[in-house]
C-alpha positions in Angstrom: 31.7 -43.5 82.8 28.8 -43.2 80.4 27.5 -41.0 76.9 28.8 -37.7 76.6 28.4 -35.3 73.4 30.8 -31.8 73.1 29.9 -29.2 71.4 28.2 -31.1 68.1 26.9 -29.3 64.9 25.2 -30.7 62.5 24.8 -29.1 58.9 21.6 -29.8 56.5 23.9 -31.6 53.5 21.7 -29.5 50.6 22.7 -26.0 53.0 25.8 -25.6 54.9 24.7 -22.5 55.9 21.8 -23.9 58.5 22.6 -26.0 61.2 20.2 -28.5 62.0 22.0 -29.1 66.0 23.9 -26.3 67.4 26.6 -26.6 70.0 24.9 -29.7 71.7 26.9 -30.4 75.0 25.2 -33.2 76.9 26.9 -36.1 79.7 24.5 -38.8 80.8 25.2 -41.4 83.0 25.2 -45.1 82.9 22.4 -46.7 83.2 20.2 -43.5 83.3 16.6 -43.1 81.4 17.1 -39.5 79.3 13.6 -37.6 77.5 14.5 -36.0 74.5 11.3 -33.8 73.8 10.8 -30.8 71.4 8.5 -29.5 68.6 8.2 -31.5 65.0 11.6 -30.7 63.1 13.6 -29.1 65.9 16.2 -31.9 65.5 15.3 -35.1 67.5 15.6 -37.7 65.1 18.9 -36.1 64.0 20.3 -35.7 67.6 19.3 -39.7 67.9 20.8 -40.7 64.7 24.1 -39.1 66.1 23.6 -40.5 69.2 23.9 -44.0 67.3 26.7 -43.6 64.8 24.1 -43.2 61.7 25.5 -39.8 61.0 28.8 -37.9 61.4 28.3 -34.9 63.3 29.6 -31.5 61.2 31.8 -31.0 64.7 32.4 -31.8 67.8 32.9 -35.5 69.2 31.3 -38.4 70.9 32.6 -40.6 73.9 31.1 -44.0 75.5 32.9 -44.4 78.5 35.2 -42.1 77.4 36.3 -44.0 74.2 35.6 -41.6 70.6 32.8 -43.8 68.6 34.1 -42.0 65.9 37.6 -42.2 64.4 38.9 -41.1 60.8 35.3 -40.7 59.8 34.3 -44.3 60.4 32.7 -45.7 63.1 34.1 -47.7 65.7 32.9 -51.1 65.3 32.9 -51.8 69.1 31.8 -48.9 70.4 28.4 -49.4 67.8 27.3 -52.4 68.8 26.9 -51.2 72.0 24.4 -48.8 70.8 20.7 -49.9 69.4 18.3 -47.3 68.3 14.8 -47.8 67.1 12.9 -45.1 64.4 10.2 -43.1 64.3 8.3 -46.2 62.3 10.0 -49.7 63.4 7.8 -51.9 61.2 9.2 -50.4 58.0 12.4 -51.7 58.7 11.6 -55.6 58.4 12.6 -57.4 55.3 12.9 -61.0 55.6 11.1 -63.5 54.9 10.6 -64.9 58.8 10.8 -64.2 62.2 13.7 -66.4 62.9 15.3 -64.6 59.7 14.5 -60.5 61.3 16.2 -62.0 64.9 19.2 -63.5 62.8 19.8 -60.4 60.9 20.1 -58.1 63.7 21.8 -60.5 66.0 24.2 -61.5 62.9 27.3 -58.7 63.7 27.7 -60.3 67.4 29.1 -63.7 66.1 26.7 -65.4 69.0 27.2 -69.4 69.8 23.6 -70.8 68.4 22.2 -71.4 72.0 23.0 -67.6 72.7 20.8 -66.4 69.8 18.3 -68.7 70.8 18.2 -67.8 74.4 18.1 -64.1 73.4 15.0 -64.5 71.0 12.4 -66.6 73.3 13.9 -63.4 75.8 12.8 -60.5 73.7 9.6 -62.8 72.1 9.0 -63.2 76.4 8.9 -59.7 77.0 7.3 -58.2 73.6 5.1 -60.5 72.4 2.2 -61.4 74.8 0.4 -63.7 72.6 2.4 -65.6 71.1 2.2 -64.0 67.1 5.8 -64.5 66.8 6.0 -67.6 65.4 9.3 -67.9 64.1 8.7 -69.0 60.8 6.0 -66.8 60.0 6.2 -64.2 57.7 6.4 -60.9 59.9 4.4 -59.4 56.9 1.7 -61.5 58.2 1.3 -59.4 61.4 -0.7 -56.6 62.1 0.8 -52.9 62.2 1.1 -52.9 65.8 2.5 -56.1 66.0 5.0 -55.1 63.6 6.1 -52.3 65.5 6.6 -54.7 69.3 8.6 -57.4 66.4 11.1 -54.7 65.2 11.4 -53.9 69.0 12.1 -56.8 70.1 14.9 -57.8 67.4 16.6 -54.2 69.2 15.7 -55.3 72.4 17.8 -59.1 71.5 21.2 -57.6 70.8 21.4 -56.5 74.5 22.9 -53.0 73.5 24.0 -50.7 76.7 22.1 -47.7 74.8 19.0 -48.0 73.7 17.8 -45.1 71.7 14.3 -45.1 70.7 12.3 -42.7 68.7 8.7 -42.1 69.5 8.6 -45.7 70.8 4.9 -45.8 72.0 3.3 -44.3 68.5 1.3 -47.1 67.3 1.5 -49.5 70.0 -2.0 -50.7 72.4 -2.3 -49.8 76.0 -0.6 -53.2 77.3 2.0 -53.1 74.5 3.0 -50.0 76.4 2.9 -50.6 79.7 5.4 -54.1 79.1 7.7 -51.4 77.8 7.5 -49.4 80.7 8.2 -52.4 82.6 11.3 -53.2 80.6 12.6 -49.9 80.8 12.2 -50.1 84.7 14.0 -53.5 85.2 16.9 -52.7 82.9 19.5 -52.8 85.2 22.9 -51.7 82.9 22.8 -49.6 80.5 21.1 -46.7 79.9 18.0 -45.1 77.5 17.1 -41.5 75.5 14.0 -41.9 74.9 12.5 -38.9 72.3 8.5 -38.6 72.4 5.5 -36.4 72.2 4.1 -38.7 75.3 5.4 -36.8 78.4 2.9 -37.9 80.6 4.4 -41.8 80.6 8.0 -41.0 80.3 8.6 -38.2 82.1 7.8 -40.1 85.7 10.6 -42.4 84.4 12.9 -40.3 83.8 16.5 -39.1 85.0 16.9 -36.3 82.7 15.7 -34.2 80.5 16.6 -32.6 77.3 14.4 -30.2 75.3 15.4 -29.3 71.4 14.1 -25.8 70.1 15.0 -25.5 66.0 18.7 -27.2 67.1 20.1 -26.2 70.1 19.4 -27.8 73.9 17.4 -25.1 75.7 16.8 -27.3 79.1 19.4 -29.8 80.6 18.1 -31.0 83.8 15.9 -32.8 85.5 11.6 -33.4 84.9 10.8 -31.8 88.4 13.0 -28.3 87.6 11.5 -28.1 83.8 7.8 -29.1 85.3 8.8 -26.3 87.9 9.5 -23.4 84.6 6.3 -24.2 82.1 7.1 -21.2 80.0 11.2 -23.4 78.7 8.0 -25.7 77.4 5.7 -23.1 75.6 8.6 -21.2 73.9 10.0 -24.2 72.1 6.3 -25.3 70.9 6.0 -28.4 73.4 3.1 -29.1 74.8 2.6 -29.2 79.0 2.6 -32.2 81.0 0.0 -33.3 82.4 1.1 -32.0 86.1 1.9 -28.9 85.0 -1.3 -28.2 82.8 -3.3 -29.3 86.6 -1.1 -27.0 88.6 -1.8 -23.8 86.3 -5.6 -24.7 86.0 -6.1 -25.0 90.0 -4.1 -21.9 90.2 -6.4 -20.4 88.8 -9.0 -20.8 91.2 -6.7 -20.1 93.8 -5.7 -23.4 94.9 -1.6 -24.0 94.4 -0.2 -27.0 94.1 3.0 -27.6 92.7 3.6 -28.5 89.2 6.6 -31.0 90.1 4.6 -33.7 91.2 4.4 -36.0 87.9 2.1 -38.6 88.7 -1.3 -38.9 90.0 -0.2 -40.5 93.1 1.7 -37.1 93.9 -0.7 -34.9 92.9 -3.9 -36.2 94.9 -2.6 -35.9 98.3 -1.1 -32.2 97.6 -4.4 -31.3 96.3 -6.4 -32.4 99.0 -4.3 -30.7 101.5 -4.9 -27.6 99.4 -8.2 -27.7 99.0 -8.7 -28.7 103.2 -6.2 -25.2 103.4 -8.4 -23.2 101.1 -11.9 -24.2 103.5 -14.9 -23.3 101.8 -13.5 -20.0 100.3 -14.4 -19.1 97.1 -12.2 -17.5 94.2 -13.1 -16.0 91.0 -10.8 -17.8 88.5 -8.2 -16.2 87.3 -8.1 -14.8 83.5 -6.2 -16.5 81.0 -2.8 -14.8 80.4 -1.3 -14.5 76.9 0.9 -17.7 76.3 4.5 -16.7 75.8 6.1 -18.7 72.7 2.2 -18.7 71.2 2.4 -19.7 67.5 1.3 -16.3 66.3 4.6 -15.1 68.2 6.9 -17.8 66.9 6.1 -17.5 63.3 6.7 -13.5 63.7 10.0 -14.2 65.3 10.8 -16.7 62.7 14.0 -16.1 59.9 12.8 -15.4 56.8 13.2 -18.3 54.6 17.1 -18.6 53.1 17.3 -17.6 49.2 16.3 -20.2 46.9 19.1 -21.4 44.7 19.6 -19.7 41.1 18.0 -23.2 39.2 15.2 -23.3 41.4 14.3 -19.6 39.8 14.5 -20.3 36.5 10.9 -20.7 34.7 9.8 -24.6 34.0 9.6 -23.8 30.4 13.2 -23.1 30.3 14.1 -25.5 31.7 12.1 -27.8 29.8 13.5 -26.9 26.9 17.2 -26.7 28.0 16.7 -30.4 28.9 15.1 -30.9 25.5 17.9 -29.6 23.4 20.4 -31.6 25.9 18.8 -35.2 25.2 18.5 -34.1 21.5 21.7 -32.8 21.0 23.5 -36.3 23.1 21.1 -38.8 21.1 22.7 -37.2 18.1 26.2 -37.8 19.0 28.2 -40.7 17.3 31.8 -39.7 18.4 33.4 -40.2 21.7 34.5 -36.5 21.1 30.6 -35.4 21.3 29.3 -37.1 24.3 32.3 -35.6 25.8 30.7 -32.0 25.0 27.3 -33.2 25.9 28.9 -33.9 29.5 30.6 -30.8 30.0 27.0 -28.8 29.1 26.2 -31.2 31.5 28.5 -30.5 34.2 28.0 -27.0 33.8 23.7 -27.2 34.8 25.2 -29.1 37.7 26.9 -26.1 38.9 25.4 -24.3 42.3 23.3 -27.2 43.4 23.0 -28.4 46.5 26.0 -31.2 47.5 22.5 -33.2 48.3 21.6 -33.2 44.9 25.6 -34.0 43.6 25.1 -37.1 46.0 22.5 -38.2 44.7 23.2 -38.2 41.2 26.1 -40.2 42.3 23.9 -42.6 43.9 22.5 -43.1 40.5 25.7 -43.1 39.1 27.3 -46.4 40.6 24.9 -48.9 39.9 24.6 -47.4 36.8 28.4 -48.1 36.1 27.7 -51.3 37.3 25.3 -52.2 35.0 27.8 -50.5 32.0 30.7 -52.7 33.0 28.8 -56.0 33.1 26.5 -55.1 29.5 30.4 -54.1 28.5 31.8 -57.1 29.2 29.0 -59.3 27.9 28.4 -57.9 24.4 32.0 -58.3 23.7 32.3 -62.1 24.6 32.6 -64.0 21.7 33.1 -67.9 21.4 33.1 -70.2 19.0 33.4 -73.9 18.1 35.7 -74.5 15.0 36.2 -78.8 14.4 34.6 -79.1 18.3 36.9 -76.7 20.2 35.4 -74.3 22.6 37.3 -71.0 22.1 36.5 -67.5 24.4 37.6 -64.3 22.9 36.4 -60.9 22.9 35.6 -58.5 20.4 37.0 -54.8 21.2 34.6 -53.4 18.5 31.5 -54.8 19.9 33.0 -53.7 23.2 33.8 -50.3 22.2 30.6 -50.0 21.0 28.3 -51.3 23.6 30.1 -48.6 25.8 29.4 -45.9 23.9 25.6 -46.1 23.8 25.2 -47.0 26.6 27.5 -43.9 28.2 25.1 -41.7 25.8 21.9 -43.6 27.6 24.0 -42.5 31.0 23.6 -39.0 30.3 20.3 -38.8 29.2 19.3 -39.5 32.7 21.1 -37.7 34.0 19.5 -34.9 31.9 16.5 -36.3 33.2 18.2 -35.9 37.3 18.7 -32.8 37.1 15.3 -31.5 35.7 14.0 -33.7 38.6 15.9 -32.3 41.4 15.8 -28.0 40.4 11.9 -28.0 39.8 9.5 -28.1 42.2 6.8 -31.0 41.2 4.2 -28.1 40.3 6.2 -26.7 38.4 7.0 -29.4 36.2 3.7 -30.0 35.3 2.5 -26.4 34.5 6.2 -25.9 32.0 5.0 -29.2 30.3 1.6 -29.0 30.0 2.8 -25.2 28.0 5.4 -27.6 26.1 2.2 -29.5 24.7 -0.7 -27.5 25.1 -0.4 -26.6 20.9 -0.6 -30.7 20.8 -3.6 -30.7 22.7 -5.1 -28.4 20.1 -4.9 -31.1 17.6 -6.8 -33.8 19.7 -3.7 -35.8 20.5 -3.9 -37.5 23.3 -1.2 -35.4 25.3 -2.9 -35.2 28.4 -2.1 -38.7 29.5 1.3 -38.3 28.6 1.7 -34.9 30.3 0.3 -37.0 34.1 3.0 -39.9 33.7 5.8 -38.2 32.9 5.0 -35.2 35.5 4.2 -38.7 38.0 7.8 -40.8 36.9 9.5 -37.4 37.7 8.3 -36.8 41.0 8.8 -40.3 42.5 12.7 -39.7 41.2 13.5 -37.5 44.3 11.0 -39.7 46.6 13.0 -42.2 45.7 16.5 -41.2 46.7 15.1 -39.6 49.8 13.4 -43.2 50.7 16.9 -44.6 49.6 18.5 -42.5 52.2 16.1 -43.2 54.9 16.0 -47.4 54.7 20.2 -47.0 54.1 20.4 -45.5 57.2 17.8 -48.5 59.0 19.8 -50.8 57.5 23.6 -49.7 59.1 21.5 -49.5 62.3 20.4 -52.9 62.6 23.4 -54.3 60.2 25.9 -52.9 62.7 28.3 -51.7 59.7 31.4 -49.6 61.0 31.2 -47.5 57.4 30.8 -44.2 56.3 27.6 -42.5 56.5 25.9 -43.1 52.9 27.5 -45.9 52.2 26.0 -49.7 52.2 27.3 -53.2 51.9 26.5 -55.0 49.3 25.3 -57.8 51.2 22.8 -55.4 53.3 21.3 -54.9 49.3 18.3 -57.2 50.2 17.3 -56.0 53.6 17.3 -52.0 52.1 15.5 -53.4 48.6 12.8 -55.0 49.9 11.4 -52.2 52.6 12.0 -49.7 49.8 9.6 -51.5 47.2 7.1 -51.6 49.7 7.3 -47.7 50.9 7.4 -47.0 47.3 4.1 -48.9 46.4 2.5 -47.2 48.8 3.6 -43.9 48.3 2.3 -44.6 44.9 -1.3 -46.4 46.7 -1.5 -42.4 48.6 -0.5 -40.8 45.0 -3.2 -42.8 43.3 -5.9 -42.4 46.0 -5.1 -38.4 46.1 -5.5 -37.8 42.7 -8.8 -39.9 42.3 -10.3 -37.6 45.0 -9.2 -34.0 43.3 -10.2 -35.9 40.4 -7.2 -35.0 38.6 -6.9 -36.2 35.0 -5.0 -34.8 32.1 -7.5 -32.4 30.8 -8.2 -30.5 34.3 -4.1 -30.2 34.3 -4.2 -28.4 31.0 -7.0 -26.5 31.2 -5.4 -25.2 34.8 -4.6 -21.4 34.4 -1.1 -21.2 34.2 1.1 -19.0 37.4 4.6 -18.9 35.6 6.2 -15.7 34.8 8.6 -15.6 31.6 11.6 -13.0 33.0 15.3 -12.2 30.9 17.6 -14.7 32.7 14.8 -17.3 31.5 15.6 -16.0 27.8 19.0 -15.8 28.6 19.0 -19.7 29.7 17.6 -20.5 26.2 20.1 -18.6 24.4 22.6 -20.7 26.1 20.9 -23.5 25.5 20.6 -22.8 21.8 24.2 -21.9 21.5 25.5 -25.4 23.3 23.0 -27.4 21.4 24.2 -25.9 18.1 27.5 -27.2 19.2 26.8 -30.1 20.2 25.8 -30.5 16.1 29.4 -29.1 15.4 30.6 -31.4 17.0 28.5 -34.6 15.8 29.9 -34.0 12.5 
């Protein structure tokens, strides 16, 4: 009985040919501690989200105590409540006005009695709040960074999951909090832990099993002792060696042989003393260092060539700016629904060939806008009169229809901007805009600030979509929503919006500081040498865009 993964495969959302996880298969026993290690980008966080029911695998299956986690592309709610996930930056999952509400949100799916809720909250605070800073009416944002991390861990521990999946749990924690976390792991008598970490010295002595990922593949599954006896596996996977293996290798160069699988200093010291005693006073010259297998240079030499770019990414940004302007102007000129249909058809052609993640992103923009559209049409057409003191509520189809047309036209313009943002890297976006405005700059018009503002705005559109995806995963993990991946329940929107806005403010502050440090202003951007190169295909796209614009003008009449 335990957690079992069978032939798990996960494809990248924007590139089906790229497997983030490849044929992952292992079986974890109930009550075990498993350490998950690998280089940055090896798939650790992806694997944790798959195990937690946040990310649906492309192929394969997951069972918890022989019961499937997924059923007809939905997570089994009963199984989901038995899993807990802490993210790499857990403090970013906080959103409520008080610490009590943070606990209440995490515990709400379990439908506990009030006394049981209070007991769990008190137990979690006793374990992870040694200084008593978790005052229930206090705002979580009044805590320090380390205290916020401990609070996020406490809200997850309070749910009492059978399996706790942790992504870099000791990052940013002070030594006392790390010791307390290790005590909780040792004393937990049921369920199990899966801990993704780079801190091998801290967690290897606790581990029953170790998983090593390398580029999405499981290259090792076994005991910590077996792994330390084969350190070349860690080297090839781009992971640093634990201290026990490093110490054994260093002493071997001086002729002192000790086992590399002595995981703690308490085990290593007697072995070192015994080896020194056997060696006596004889001296040995240190052995020359052998070239480390799987070095960075070797990995670079063996790395696969990057996949070819999508067609739209190879188009000159100046051509895309011209296409964008032609689409927007042509759309805004329309006065009939047939014209809007033609503009929508041209926009649909522009989205052909783009990755599925881009199409899903456009849908996430469309849903809230469609809701806004429906409300606008409803309110615009409402008509109430009070003849002779009587109140009558009616609806003007003419005003509602006119509002629907105007809002639909605006929606197409927004999708035009989204297309430009997702098909053009930020640097090329700026270069293309500066090229378009350089003639106006010669006329002493203030186009530099406009150029910078527009380019930054387009930079933030895909960033907001990425942050939305990340925080929606956090909300689903905390709220235990048995819904399809990528969806968010309406009642979870407050839990999503607050941390999303905070993250956006933080990134805006980082961008401002970076611009100040680089001394970027509009004039320097315009003076920068262009690296763009116009190709024959760019001329073809512009010609097609002009033809499409001409068709929109003809339809307008």
